[in-house]
N, C-alpha and C positions, 0 to 999 in steps of 0.2 A: 609440327611445332605446336605446343600448347601454351596458352597464356590464361592467367586468372582474370576474368572480367566480372567477378562477383560484385566488387565495389561499384563499378560503373552501372551494373544492373540495378543495384539498390538505389543509387542516386537518380536513376532515370525516372523513378516513380515518385510522385508527390503524395505526402501524407495528408489526405483530405479530411480525416476525422481523428478523434482521440485514439480509437483502436489502431488505426493505421500508424499514427505517430508513435505509439508504444512499440508496435511491431518493428518499425524501421529503426527506432532508437536501439532496440535489443539487437537487431542485425548489425548496426554500425559498431556497437560495443564489441560484438564477437569478431568482426572483421578488423577493426582497428586494434583490438587486443592482440592480434597475431603479430609475431615478430616482424614480418615483412609481408605487406598485403599488396603494395603496388610501387612501381618506380616512377609513376606519373605524378610529379609534384603538384600540378594544377588539380588533378583528380583528388589527391590527398587533402589539399587545401579546401576544396569544396566539401569533402567529407567532414573535416573538422568544423567547418562553419555550419553544416547541416546538423551535426551532433549538438552544437551549442544552441541552435535555434529550436530543435526538438526538446532539449532539456528545459527550455523556458515554458513549454506546454505541458510538461509532466511534473507532478508534485515530487518534491525531493525524497519523500519516503518511498515512493514507487521506484524511483531511480536507484535508491540504495538497495531496495529489494532485488532488482535485476542484477546488481553487482554481486549479490550474495548467492545467486543461483549456482548450483554445483557444476553445471555444464558450460559455464562461461570460460573461454580461453583468455587469459590475461597475462601476456608475457611482454607487453610493449611498455617501456618506461615513459614514452611520450604520452600515452593514455593516462598513466598514473599522474604525471605532472599536470595534464589538462584537468583531470577530475579533482585534484587536490585544491584547486581554486574554487570549487563549488561549495554548496552548503556543508556544514559540519558533518551531517549524517552521510552525505554522499562521499565526502572526502575520506571519512573514517572507513566506510565500506570498501572504497577503492584501495586504500593502502593496506587494509586487512586481508584482501584477497588477491593482490597482485603477486605473481610468481615470477620474480626477476632473477637474473644472474647476479653474482656478487659484484662484478664490475658495473653493472647497470644500477644497482642499489647505491654504490659509492658515488657514482656520477649524479644520481638523482637527488640524493638527500640535501646537498648544499643548495639546490635550486628550489626546494620546496618552501612554501610559506612557513613561518615560525609555528603557527597553529597546527599545520598539517604534520610537522615533524613529531609533535607530541603523540599523534596517533600511533606512530611506529613503535613507541615504547610498550605498547600492549602486546606486541608480537614477541614470541619466544623462538622463532625459527629463522631470524635474520643471521647472516654470516657474522662471525666474530669481528671482522674488520669494519662492518657497517655499524655494529654496536659500539665499537670504539670511536667511530666517527661521530655518532650521536652524543657520546659522552663529551668529546672535545667541543662540540657545538653547544654544550650546556643543556641538553634535553634529558631530563630525569623523570623517573616514575612519578605520576600524579595520583598515587593511591596509598592506602595504609595496608600493611601486610595483615592477613588473617591470623589471629592468635592461635598458638598451638593448643590442641585439645579443646577448642571452643565449641565443638559440636558439628552439626551439619553445615556443609558449605552452601553458599547461596545457590539457589536453583539455576541451572544452566551455565554455571561458571565454576567448575571444579578446579581446585588448586590455583585459582586466579586471585589477583589482587582486587579489592573492592574500590572502584574509582569513586572519588569524592571531590566536590568542588573545593579548591584551595587557593589561597592567595599566592603571589609569586614567591614570597619568602619561604613559605612552607613547601611549595611545590618543587622548588629547586634545591631544597636541603636534602642531603643524603644521610640516612641513618648509619651510624657506626655499628660495627658488629655487636658490641656489647649492649647497644641500646635496643636492638631489634626484639630481644626476648621480653623486655619490660616496657615496651612502648605502649602497648594496648592491654587493657584488662580483659580477661576472658569473660565471655557472655554466655548466658544460657541459650540453648538451642532455640527455645521458643521465642527469645527476644531478638534473634538475629536480624529479622527483617523490619523491625520497628524503627521509626525515626528517632525515638528517644534513645534507643541503643546506639545508633550511629553517632548521635551527639555526645553520648558518654564516651564512646571510643575516641572521638576527636579530642575531647577534653583530657582524657587519660593520656593520649599521645603528647599533647602539649605539656602537661604537668611532668611526665616522665622525662621529656627532653630538657625541660627547664632545670630539673634536679641534676641531670647528668652533666650539664654544662655550667653548673653554679660556680665551680671552683676553677674554671678554665679562664686564663687571661685573655684568650682570643674570642670568648663568647660575646655576643652582642649585649649591650647594656641599655637600660632604659634612660631616657634623657632626664636626669635628676639634677641638672645644673652644673655637672662637672664640665670643665673645659679641656678638650683634648690637647695633648702636648704639641702636636703639629696639626694645625687646621688644614683641611684639604684646600687646594687652590680653587678659586671661584670658577664656576662653569660659564664659559663665554659662548659656547656653541656646541651642538651635537647633531649627528645625522639620525634619520629616522625613516621608517616606512610605515604606511597606513593602509588599512583595508579599503574595500569599496565604499564603506560608510564614513570614511574619514577618521577611524579609530586607530591610534598608534599601536602597532603590533610588534615593532622592533625598534630599538634605539641603542646608541653607544653604551657600552657596559657601565660606564661611570654613572649614567643617569637612568638606565633602563628600569630599575625598580620604582623610580619616582614618576615616570611618565607613561609607561606602557598601560594601555587601557584608556588614556585620556583621548578626547576627541578634538578635531579641528572645528571649533564650535562657533566662530564668528560668522556673521551673515555673509561676508565676502567668501569665506572658505566653504561654507555650506553650499552656496550657489556654484562655486567652482567645482566642487565634488559632484553636484547634481549634473552639471553640464560637461564633466570630464575635461575641464579647462586647467591650464597651468595656474599655480598660485605664485604670485610675484609680490615681494615686499609687503606681505600682509602682516598687520600688527595684531598681537594677541597678548593678553595678560593671563598668567598662570598663577593659581593659588595652590600652595602645597609646601613641600619641604623647603627649608631655607636655601638649599643649593640651586633650586630651579624656579622659585617664585619670582614674580615680577614681570616686566615687559620683555617681549621677544619679537623678532621679525622672522617670518617664515617664507621660505622659497621652496617650492616643490613642483615636480612634474608628474603627470599621470603615467601609469605603466599599463601596458597591454600585453597579455600572454601571447606567446607564439606556439603554434602557427594560427590559433583560432582568432586572434585579435580581440579577445574578450578583455574588458576593463578589469584590472586586478588591483587597483589602488594607487598610492602615491609613494614617491621616494623624494626626500628632500633634506633640508637642514634648518634648524633653529639657530639664530644668532642674536646676541644682545644688540639693541640700538646703539649707534655710535655715541660716545660721550664727547660733547663739543666744548672746547674752551676758547676764549677770545675776549675781545673788548665788550663793554656793555652793549653797544649797538648790535653786535652779533647775537648776544643772548636774548635780545628783544626780538630779533628777526626769526630766530630758530623755531620758537613755538608756532608762529604763523606759518612758516614753511612746512613744518611737520603736519599741521592740520591740512594744508593744501595738498601735500603728498598723500595723506590718508584719504582725502576726498577723491583724488585721482584714482586710487586703488579701488574705491567703491564704484566709480564710474566705469572702470575698465571691464568689469565682469559683464554688465548688460551690453556694453558695446561689442565685446567679444562674441556674446551669444547672438546678437542681431547679425553681425557679420557672418558667423558660422551658419546660421539658419538660412541666410540669403544665399550663401554658396551651395548649401544643400539643394535648394530649389533650382538655382542656376545650373548646377551640374546634374540634376535629375537623379539624385542618389536614391530617393525613395519611389521613383517612378516618373513616367512622362509628365511634362508640364507644358502648357501653351507657350509659344515663343514670346508673346507679350509679357507673360509673367516672368519668363527667364530674363528678358531684357530689363524689367524693373528690378529683379533680384540682383542682377549684375551691377546696376547703378547703386543699389543699396549697399552691396558689398564694397564697392569702390568708396562710397561715402564713409562707411565704417572704417576702412583702412586709413583714410585721411584723418578721421577723428582720433583714432588710436595713435597715429603719428603725431598729431597735435598734443595729445596727452603726454607722449614721451618727451616732446620738446619742453613742455611746462615743467615736468618732473626734473629734467636735466638742468634747467635754469635754476629751479629752487635748490637743488642739491649743490650746484656750483656756487651759488651766492652764499650758502650757509657753510661751505667747506665740507659737506658730507660726501663729495665726489672728487676724486683725483683722476685726472686724465691718464690714460695708459702711457707707459714709457715707450719711447721710440725716436726715430729720426726721419725727417722728410726734407727733400731738396725743394726749397721754396720756389726756385726758378721753374722747375718742372711742373709743380702743382699749379702755380699761378698762370704760367704760359698755357697749360692745357685748358684751364677754365676759361681764359679769355678767348681762346680759339673756338671753344664750343659755343660761347655766347655771341661771338661775332656773326655766326650763321643765322642766329635767331634775330639779331638786331638788323641785319641786312634787309629784312622784309619791311622795316620801317624807315629805310634809308638812313639809319643811325648806326653808330658803332663806337668802338674804343680806339684811341690812339695810344698804343702800348709802348712804353719805353722801359727798358730794363738793363741792369748790369748784373754780372755774376755775383751772387750773394752768398750762397752756401746752404747749410742745413740748420733746421730749427728743431728743438727737443719736443716734437709732437709725433704721435703715431700717424701714418699716412691717412687713415680714415678721419682722424680728428682735424688734421691740417686741411684736408679736402673739404670737410664740412664747414670749417670756419671761412675758408676762401669762397665757397659757394654762397654762404649766407650774405657775405658782403657784396659780391659781384652780382648775384641774382637779385638782391634787393634793389641795387642801383639800376640794373638793366630793366627790371620791372617798372621802374618809374621814368625811364627815358622816353622823351617825346619824339615825334616824327622829325627826322632830320638832325637831331642832336648828335654831336661828336664830343665825347668825354675823354679826358686824359687819364691814363692809369700808369703809375710809375712804380717801379720796384728798384730799390737801391739799398746800399749798405751804409750805416752810420755807426761807426765804432764797432761795438759788439752786438749790434742789433740790426735786424732786417727791417726796412721801412717800406710798407706797401701803402701807397696813397692813391685814392680815387677821387676824381672830381665829381661833385654832386650835380645831379640833373636839376633843372629849374623847379620841378614840383617838390623836391626835397629841400632845396636850398632855401625856400621860403618858410620852412618850419622853424619855430622858435626853439623847441626841444626835440631834437631828432630822435632821441631814444624813447620818447613818450608818444610819438605820433601813432595814430591808429589807422592811417591811410593805407588802403590796399590797392593793388593793381586791379584794373578792370577784369571782370570775369573772363577766364579762358586765357589770359596773358601770363607771361612769365612772373613767378614770384617765389621767394625763398621759403615761405611758410604760410600757414593759414591765419595767423594772428596779426599780420601787418608788418610794415617796415620797422617800427619801433621795437617790437618784440624780437624780431630776427636780429637786429643790431645789438640789443641787450644781451642776447644769448651769445653772439659772436664776441662781445666784449668780455663776458664772463669766461669764455673759453680761452681768450688771449691772456686774461689775468691769471688764469689757473697755471700757466707755464711761465709767469713772470713778465708778461708783456702787457699791452693795453690797446684799446681802440678809442679814439677820441675824434671830435670835430674841431677843425681849425678853419675858421671862416667858411669857405665853400668847398672844403676838402674833408674827406673821411680818411683818417690815417690809422693804420694798424702797425704796431711795433711788436716784434717777437725777438727774444734773445737767440743768439746764434750759438751753436755747439762749438766747443773748443776745437781748434784745428780745422774749422770748416771755411777758413778764409780763401778767397779766390782772387785772381787778378781781375780788376775791373775791365770790362769790355762792353762798349756801347753797342746796342742793337735796338731796333725798333720794329714794330709790327702795327700796321694800321688795320 
């Protein structure tokens, strides 16, 4: 029995210097370029990672030169996909020299980045089905045809088109057959290579194309004040992808010409791109065409290529900020809430970074670390997680109070939720010889998703349990009043003495049970906002805290008394 161990042999050696790195990179290109080099997935994963690491040590021009070497075997579509994410010269060399089967080309092209697909239009040996696929994807030639009888061809490129930089409108426009012959003025052979000649050819192309479309009703028009008969609908959102620098490289067709090439340029976004972090609810203003100018909210997630794990950019969505209507008090509160939410977005990025770096140290991602440092890093990561959870609570309260957030639709059996929470807290309170006297009757279901209902119940009960003193026994009652569920909790002595329960900043002693990091008042305000979002309320009546929630139609049950101490 024979088996191919060449890949394992190459990976066994470490590239200690520049020469060794180039040699090993060339060996990996040759091995990974084969159609099938190994069935060992872990070995292949190590090979892709080594190739990416070596690529960072070798200049892009040298890597592109290795790909152009005539002896390189390049029949693996995965290698083409991997290299298409690299610098433009490397991607161009890889896609120019890959020798793939027709099925491989057709499977690879939709996966390629938009920029890399354009390199394939310079090839004339692709299968017809692949060329048709490129046409359907909107990838057109980015060059002007050489004029007939213009003299000598540019050196090194016989019968080829001369690539020129072009904007999207010109790059994606297809010349009609009758335009091709008159698109460019012939040039003298001695002027072929001059920049002035190239400029004249471009201007000639534009002039000829403008004349050929002058009488066509579907030709684009200059904005001279005319109003279209049917104005396009306003753009309220669009999807996009961005490269590793945060530059938009693809967007929905309706807005693509207006946004491709723009960058995610705010400080928050630049930091997120630098740290490969998600972008959540980031505000940005765009100046440009009327259809896309103005304020936007951006949500995007980082993308990583497979199987190398190399960062390849972002995919996400732009959407307009919600327009809020309401009474004058609401319009006065909304700007303050928006500024608060923007501040939270600015704070999340450094908090995310601190937590991420602490986890890197604690998990020894970059190498061994002393146990003392790992313990400190674990503590920092835990604190970072609590801070981010607190940011989420503030953001949730601000959005609920201004009407910018609607709770998810759903149904929850309030008896099951409250009973489970009381049971969990009884075990904690038993250590203080305290507890709940729970009385309930069958109530039914409320219009809240289970996670929202559990969150509201936890905020109320955990806030009260965190303030319970030693030996206190508090009554908790669940009953039905008409079309509402009534959930009443007796206040402990420490909270019953507060004048305004929703403004108190008192916190449970360190290490004891608590519903949030901002104290009892904040947790109860958030629970009240959640109850009001579904048509209920949370209020204080003397020494009781009472939550009312509307019941779903048809959720009535027969009253049945039961109690749990």
